[in-house]
Each structure stands twice: as structure tokens, then as C-alpha cells.
C-alpha positions in Angstrom: 3.2 -3.9 -24.9 6.0 -3.3 -27.2 7.9 0.0 -26.9 6.8 1.2 -30.2 3.0 0.6 -29.8 3.5 2.3 -26.0 4.9 5.3 -27.9 1.9 5.1 -30.5 -0.7 5.1 -27.7 1.2 7.7 -25.5 1.3 10.0 -28.2 -2.4 9.4 -29.2 -3.6 9.9 -25.6 -1.6 13.0 -25.2 -3.1 14.4 -28.6 -6.3 14.0 -27.2 -5.7 15.1 -23.9 -4.3 18.3 -24.9 -7.3 18.8 -27.3 -9.9 18.3 -24.9 -8.3 20.4 -21.9 -6.1 22.9 -20.8 -2.5 22.4 -20.6 -2.3 21.9 -16.8 -5.3 19.5 -16.9 -4.0 17.6 -19.8 -0.5 17.2 -18.1 -2.2 16.0 -15.1 -4.2 13.5 -17.3 -1.0 12.1 -18.7 0.6 11.5 -15.4 -2.7 9.9 -13.9 -2.9 7.8 -16.9 0.8 6.7 -16.4 0.1 5.9 -12.6 -2.9 3.5 -13.9 -1.2 2.0 -16.3 1.8 1.3 -13.9 -0.3 -0.1 -11.5 -1.9 -2.7 -14.1 1.9 -3.9 -14.8 1.8 -2.0 -18.3 5.1 -0.4 -17.6 6.1 0.3 -21.5 2.9 2.5 -21.8 3.6 4.2 -18.4 7.1 5.0 -19.1 6.0 6.7 -22.5 3.1 8.6 -20.7 5.6 9.7 -18.0 7.9 10.8 -20.7 5.4 12.9 -22.4 4.4 14.7 -19.2 8.0 15.2 -18.5 8.7 16.5 -21.5 6.0 18.8 -21.2 7.6 20.1 -18.0 5.8 18.4 -15.3 8.3 17.6 -12.4 6.1 14.9 -10.8 6.6 12.9 -14.1 10.6 13.8 -14.3 11.0 12.1 -10.9 9.3 9.0 -11.9 11.2 8.9 -15.1 14.7 9.4 -13.9 14.0 6.7 -11.4 12.7 4.2 -13.9 14.6 1.1 -14.5 17.1 1.7 -17.7 16.8 5.3 -16.9 18.1 5.7 -13.2 21.2 3.9 -14.1 22.1 5.9 -17.1 23.3 9.2 -16.5 22.9 10.2 -20.1 19.4 9.2 -20.2 18.8 11.3 -16.9 20.5 14.2 -18.2 18.5 14.2 -21.1 15.3 13.9 -19.2 16.0 17.0 -17.2 17.1 19.2 -20.1 13.9 18.4 -21.8 12.0 19.2 -18.7 13.9 22.4 -18.0 13.3 23.6 -22.0 9.6 23.2 -21.0 9.8 25.4 -18.1 10.4 23.0 -15.2 12.5 25.0 -12.7 13.0 22.2 -10.4 14.8 20.3 -12.9 17.5 22.8 -13.0 18.7 21.8 -9.5 18.5 18.1 -10.3 20.6 18.6 -13.3 23.0 20.6 -11.2 23.3 18.0 -8.9 23.9 15.4 -11.5 26.4 17.7 -13.4 28.5 18.1 -10.3 28.7 14.5 -9.9 30.1 14.1 -13.4 32.5 16.8 -12.8 31.1 19.9 -14.3 30.9 22.0 -11.4 30.8 25.3 -13.7 27.5 24.3 -15.3 26.4 23.1 -11.8 26.7 26.2 -10.3 25.0 28.1 -13.2 22.1 25.8 -12.8 21.8 26.1 -9.3 21.6 30.0 -9.5 18.8 29.8 -12.2 17.0 27.5 -9.8 17.4 29.4 -6.5 16.9 32.7 -8.2 13.3 31.2 -9.6 12.3 30.1 -6.1 13.0 26.5 -5.7 13.3 25.3 -2.2 14.9 22.2 -3.1 17.6 24.2 -4.9 18.5 25.9 -1.5 19.4 22.5 0.3 20.8 20.9 -2.8 23.1 23.9 -3.5 24.1 23.8 0.2 25.0 20.1 -0.1 27.0 20.7 -3.6 29.2 23.3 -1.7 29.7 20.9 1.2 30.6 18.0 -1.3 32.1 19.9 -4.4 33.0 23.3 -3.3 36.4 24.9 -2.9 38.1 24.6 0.6 36.4 27.1 3.0 33.7 27.9 0.3 30.6 26.9 2.5 31.7 28.9 5.4 32.7 32.0 3.3 29.3 31.7 1.7 27.4 31.4 5.1 29.5 34.6 6.3 28.3 36.4 3.0 24.6 35.6 3.7 25.1 36.6 7.2 26.3 39.9 6.2 23.5 40.5 3.7 21.0 39.7 6.1 22.6 42.0 8.6 22.1 44.8 5.8 18.8 44.4 5.8 18.5 41.7 2.9 15.6 39.5 4.2 15.7 37.8 0.8 19.0 36.0 2.0 17.3 34.1 5.0 16.2 31.0 3.1 19.5 30.2 1.5 21.4 31.3 4.8 19.0 28.9 6.8 19.6 25.8 4.2 23.6 26.7 4.3 23.5 26.5 8.1 21.5 23.3 8.0 24.4 21.4 6.1 27.0 22.5 9.1 27.5 20.2 11.8 26.3 22.1 15.3 24.6 24.8 13.4 21.0 23.7 13.6 20.1 25.6 16.3 21.1 28.7 14.2 19.5 27.5 11.3 16.2 27.0 13.2 16.4 30.7 14.4 17.2 31.9 10.8 14.4 30.1 9.4 11.9 31.4 12.1 13.0 34.8 11.4 12.0 34.2 7.7 8.9 32.6 8.4 7.8 35.4 10.8 8.2 37.7 7.7 6.1 35.4 5.8 8.9 34.2 3.8 7.4 30.8 2.3 10.8 29.2 1.3 11.6 29.7 5.1 8.3 28.0 6.2 8.9 25.0 3.9 12.3 24.6 5.3 11.4 25.2 8.8 8.5 22.8 8.4 10.7 20.0 7.2 13.3 20.7 10.1 10.3 20.3 12.6 9.0 17.4 11.1 12.5 15.7 11.6 12.4 16.8 15.2 8.9 15.3 15.7 7.1 18.6 16.0 4.3 17.7 13.5 1.6 20.3 14.9 3.5 23.3 14.4 5.0 22.0 10.9 1.6 21.1 9.7 0.5 24.8 10.4 3.4 25.8 8.5 2.5 23.9 5.7 -1.3 25.1 5.7 0.1 28.6 5.5 2.3 27.8 2.4 -0.8 26.2 0.8 -2.7 29.0 1.3 -0.2 31.8 -0.1 2.5 30.1 -1.9 3.2 29.8 -5.4 3.5 26.5 -7.5 6.9 25.7 -6.3 6.7 26.1 -2.4 3.2 24.7 -2.7 4.5 21.7 -4.4 7.6 21.3 -1.7 4.9 21.6 1.0 2.5 19.0 -0.6 5.4 16.4 -0.8 6.4 16.9 2.8 2.8 16.4 3.7 2.7 13.5 1.7 5.7 12.1 3.2 4.9 12.6 6.8 0.9 11.8 6.1 -0.2 15.0 7.2 -3.9 15.8 6.7 -4.6 17.9 3.3 
């Protein structure tokens, strides 16, 4: 299938999907159709459908698209995918774009994008920001950020627990403290802490406890934390 025909097909499919169904269902239909086309080897059509879904703000499609041959090797193309998705409301792409901009040397925009993503509740943004400070921050900035968040937690700001835990996870020999911080947040029903703790426990092989945390996030979390929990469950083949 030629690229022009694929674009025409995807545009028509998207128009029909959005006419027949609600926006979330239409986007889900685009992603499903893209997966089916990809499985059949119809890669041009699959890429066009993923792009339609990504441009509508679907992060699953964004992930597929930025890893697509011809895009993953091209930072400008990746940036365009992320920016279109952000414009459509995909908060998680803010953190991904931040990491990309940091690699390109624009740490000022990276910081701004990380702030947006973290304040919006993205779990991935927490660990990605910690990695950013470790790899691109000023000397001592990661340690200063940890001490700042410790003071906030000590003053009663429990909202700082998730980012404190994420920052500590990036420092060698601080995993025990990080786990304690995340457990404190999880005990306070903080779903981002539950997510990060579940990921840590899965790495340690504590599958049963992690699965229970994921179950609670699924039951009580918003779309961002549920999405993170679902990806963990899929990666570690946990029961649905």
C-alpha cells in the first residue's frame, strides 16, 4: 500500500470512527485497526492509523509511532509526534519530549515540560525527571532536590512523597530509604507512590504484594496512574 493511499485510507477510517462513536472509543478503534494492519504487514496503513490516534492524544499510539522505523532515528520527527500529542492533551508526552529536549541540549525547555508533566500527575515523569537531574542537572542538584523534598515532607507536605521516592531511587544505596518513602505514601492512598512501589517490588520479585498495589490503583486511580499500572501488569504478565 502506497503512503498516499495509506493516508487516504486512515483519514476515511478516522472520519467514520469519530462519526459513529465517542472520542475515546473512536481513538481506541484507530489503535486497534493499526495493530491489525501491522500484524498483516500493511505497515504504511498501520503508521497512518497510529499517527491519527497519536495526533488525537493517545499515548499508546505515540509510543508506537516514535519507535517506528524512519521516525525513531529522526529526532525532529519524534519531536513533532510528541508536540502534536501534547497539543491534543497527552500529558505523558510532555515528559517524553522533555527527555528528548534534554538530549538535544535544551535543558530549559526540558525543565518546563517536566514540571507540567509532574504537576499533571504523570508517574513516568517522576522517574524521568530524576534521571534528568542525574544526567543533565547541575552539580549537586539531585542531592539538593532530595533535601528540599525531605524538608517538605517533614513539614507535612505528603504530596512530595512520590517525587522524593523517585529521586531517591536514582541515588546508589538509597533504595531502602526510597522504599520506605513510597510505602509511607502508599499507606496514605497516594496512587503514584503505589505505582512506583509496585515497580520496585516487581524488580525485587515480590509479585504478590505488587499485584495487590496494582489492583488498588486500578480500582481508585485516574487515567494516568491506571495506565502506568496496566503497563506494569502487562510487562510482568500479572492477572487482569
